[in-house]
Structures are given as structure tokens and as C-alpha cells.
N, C-alpha and C positions, 0 to 999 in steps of 0.2 A: 771568601774572603782571601786573600794570597797577601799578608804585609811584608815588607822589606825594609828597611834602610841601608841605606848604600851609604850612610858613615860606618859603619860594621865593617867594610869594607878594606877602609882606610888604615887595618891594624892590622892587613893580610903584609906578608910581602908578594915580591916580585911574581916569584914561581907560586906560590898557590891564588894569587888574583888569576896570570895566565892559565892555570889549569882552568879553573871556573868556567872563562871563555868559549875554553875547547867544547862548553855544554852550549854556550848560547849559540858561536857558530853553529852546530846540533838544530836549534829554533830556526836559524836564518835558512836553513837548507831546506824545512820544512814549513817553513813558512812560506817563503817565495821571494821571488826579487825585488818589492819593495823594500823589507824588511832587509835582505842580503845586500842589496846596494847601499842600503843606510849604516850597518856594520862595517860593510868594506871601507868605506868614507870615515869614519867614525876609531877604528883600530887602533890609528897614530897616535891619538888622546886618550885612548883609555890606560889609566896609569889606577893603582889606590888611592893618591890623594889627591885625584881628583874628579872629585864625587862629584860635582857640576855635569860634567861630560858622559857619565854613563848612568843616571837615575831614567833619561830614557831607554835606554839601551836593557836597562833589566828590566821596566816596565814591558817593554815589547815582546821579550825573551817570556817573560811569566804567561802573557795573553795566550802567547802561542800555547803552551802548556794546558793551560785551565778549557783554551778552546777543545783540546783533545778530551780532557776529563767530562769536561761538560758534555760531551757528545757517544763516552762510552763510560758511563760511569760504574758500569759492571764488570768491566775489563771483559768486554766481547772479542773484541778484536784489532778495534780502530787505536785503540790506545797502545799497542805493540810499536806503532812509529815511532813513538817515544824511545826505542829501544834502539834504534840508530845509531853505529858505530860500537855497539855494546858490546855486541856478542866478540868480534874479534877483541875489545876490550878487556873483558870478563877474563879472556883466555891469559891477555898479556899479563894481567894482574897477578894471576893464580903461579903462570908458570915462574915467576919472580919473588913466589912469596910475598908479595904485597909492599915489599921493600923499594923495587926501583923508580917505580912509578906515583905519581898520583892520581888519583882517579882519573881528572880531567885529560890529564896526560897520554892514560891508555885508551880513554875517550878520543882521543886525536888522531891518536893511530888507527883506531877501528873505524873512523871515520874513512878515513884516507884508505886503507884498505876495503870494505865494502865498495867505496866509488871504484877503485881499480879492479874488484872484482865484476863491478857495474861493467865495467870497459870490458870486460874478459867475456861475460854473457850477453853483449851484445844489446845491452837494455843502457848504457849509458856512453851518450856522444862523444869523441875527446875534447869536444870544446866544453859541454860542460863540467867532464869531468875534471878537466882543467880548470876553470875559473871555481869549482869546489873545491879542489886541492889546494888551493893557489891560495885559501884562506882561510885553511887550515893552517898550512904552514903563514902564515901572515900574523899570526898568534906571538909562534917563537917557536925559539928551539925547544927537539922532544927528547929523551933520554931514548939513548941505542938503544936498537931491537936486531942489528943483524947478528949479533955473537949468539941469539938464542937458538934451540932447537927446533929447527921448525918442525919435526913429527911429536915432541912433546907438547905444541902449542895447539896441533889439530886435533892431538888427541882430547885436550882439557878442553875443546870447542863444543862436543857434547856434552859438559856439565852446565851448558849456559839456560840459565834459569825461566828463559823462555822457550826452549824446547818444549816440544808436546809430544807425547808417546815419543820417544826419542830420536824426533824430526826437528833438525833446525828449520827455524823459519827467519831469516834473513831480511831485512829491512833493507831495500836495494835504491838508492838516487837517483832516478833516472834523468829529471830534470829538476834544477832548482823550483822547488814548492811540490813536487812530485817525488811519490816514494811509491814502490812497488814493495808488496809481501812473498817473497819469492821461498818453498821448501825443497827440498831432492835436486840441490845443488849438487853434482859429483864432488867428490872430494877431491880429484886429480885438480880441479879447477879451483878452486879455494884455497890447495896448495901455493898452487900455481903462481897465485892473485897474491898472497903470501909472501912466498920467495919474492915478486918482484919488488915488495913493499921493504925487504932487507935488502936490496942490491941499491934500489935508491939511498937507505941509509948507508950502504958502505959510500955508496960516490958521492954524500952528502958536503 
């Protein structure tokens, strides 16, 4: 059972509310075109005070996670897809002493990071990457990353809780509704993807 009272969210400020929406975007990318389209069309009306507008969105997002957990109750491998966006996200949180980002904001950057990584690996088309990145950006502004030391962030990636035997397993969104778990991604490719993000941030 997943129980959620949307009215609780009305107590949040705008920034905290947006932070949660980045996780909903993650679920929309995992779920596929239908939920992705619903969220895209609804984002403009999602505010803390408008509970009636986001009740159905919350139910859809919860359904995505419940479906994954039901199919991988003992955390064999499938549940790893829920880590989408979190590998870069966790490193950003740690690199800034957990003071700059709300968790969802770090996940927002993490989603943009793995989308770009997917492009560099040739797994994500420019069209799909553009659509997914646009939905992340549609949620709202993200704290800056342009000033962070890329070498420090990359070093912290190895500490991700989903790494197995010191091997990072990246959840790469190939298309809306389809992800691939990829290990042994060249460090140089990861570094290039992160620097792409920093350049995007610097020119935003």
C-alpha cells in the first residue's frame, strides 16, 4: 500500500515542491510516452496550493515505482532503474556538502547528466535527449554547477551506493520509456558529459 495525502504538499514552499517534481520527471521518463505527455502538459499548473491538479500525477508516479518494486522485490537488478539520475546527483550533493542542492535538484542535474552521457555513448538520439532534457528544464531553475571542480565530482562518483564491486552501473535513458543499465563507461566520456553540463549552466 502506498498512501499519500496531496494536501500535505500544500505546506511546501515553491523550491521544495519543485524538488519533488524532478523525481516525478524521472518516473515519467521510466514510464513511457503516455505519462511523459501527461506530465509535460500538466507542469504549468502544478503548484503547492493546487492539490486538485497534482493528485492524479502523484498516483501515476507512485504506480511507476510500485510496479518496479513489485517485479523486483529482492532488489536483484530491475530496481536499479529507479536510480536514474541519482549517480551524478549523489556526487553533486556530496561535492557541495549537502548545502547547495535539495535532493530533487541534484537529481534534476543528474537526469540531464545521464541524458547527455547517453548521447555521447550513442545510445540516446538527439531528438529523445532534447525532449527529456526540456521536461527537466520545464520544472524550473536549478542551482549552479559551473563553479564546481569536475575532477572532484568525478572522484565522488565511485562512492555511489549502486556501484557493485567498484564498478559503476549507469542507468541511461535511451528513449522515453526505455532505459539501459551500462557499466564500464569510459571515465573520459563521463567527464566530457559533466563538462557539457557545466557549459550549459554557464551559458544559461
